[in-house]
Each structure stands twice: as structure tokens, then as C-alpha cells.
C-alpha positions in Angstrom: -30.5 52.4 -14.8 -30.9 50.4 -11.8 -34.5 50.2 -12.6 -33.7 48.9 -15.9 -31.8 46.1 -14.3 -34.3 45.4 -11.7 -36.8 45.0 -14.5 -34.8 42.7 -16.3 -34.1 40.3 -13.4 -37.5 40.1 -12.6 -38.6 39.5 -16.1 -36.0 36.6 -16.1 -37.0 35.2 -13.0 -40.7 35.3 -13.9 -40.0 33.5 -17.3 -38.3 30.7 -15.4 -40.9 30.7 -12.7 -43.8 30.1 -15.8 -41.9 27.6 -17.3 -41.6 25.4 -13.8 -45.3 26.0 -13.2 -46.0 24.8 -16.7 -43.9 21.6 -16.4 -45.9 21.1 -13.2 -49.3 21.6 -14.8 -48.2 19.2 -17.5 -47.0 16.6 -15.0 -50.2 16.9 -13.3 -52.2 16.5 -16.5 -50.6 13.4 -17.3 -50.9 12.1 -13.9 -54.7 12.3 -14.1 -54.8 10.7 -17.5 -53.0 7.8 -16.4 -55.1 7.4 -13.3 -58.2 7.7 -15.7 -56.8 4.9 -18.2 -55.9 2.8 -15.6 -59.5 3.2 -13.6 -61.3 2.7 -17.1 -59.1 -0.5 -17.5 -59.9 -1.7 -14.2 -63.7 -1.2 -14.4 -63.6 -3.0 -17.7 -62.2 -5.9 -16.5 -64.5 -6.0 -13.7 -67.5 -6.0 -16.2 -66.2 -8.1 -18.5 -67.5 -11.6 -18.5 -64.9 -14.5 -17.9 -63.9 -16.5 -20.7 
């Protein structure tokens, strides 16, 4: 019986940990996308002729 409860607790902890890891991965992906967009904007401003 104890093994069943242990497996249940491990499964719950693993589920929460994976959700946290997914959130961190999503945050990193969004940060990289923002950095890429800002870099593209900066490069376009540098290469655009002045008006």
C-alpha cells in the first residue's frame, strides 16, 4: 500500500515540476523572440536612409 502512495506522490511532484519547466521554457522562448525583434528593428534603423 505504501508503494502506491509513494508512486502517487512522485507522479504529482513530477507533474508540477514539468509544468514549471514548461513555463520556464516558454519564458525563454518569448525572451529570445523579443531580443530577435529588437535586434531586427535596431539593424533596420541603422541601415535605413535618413529622411
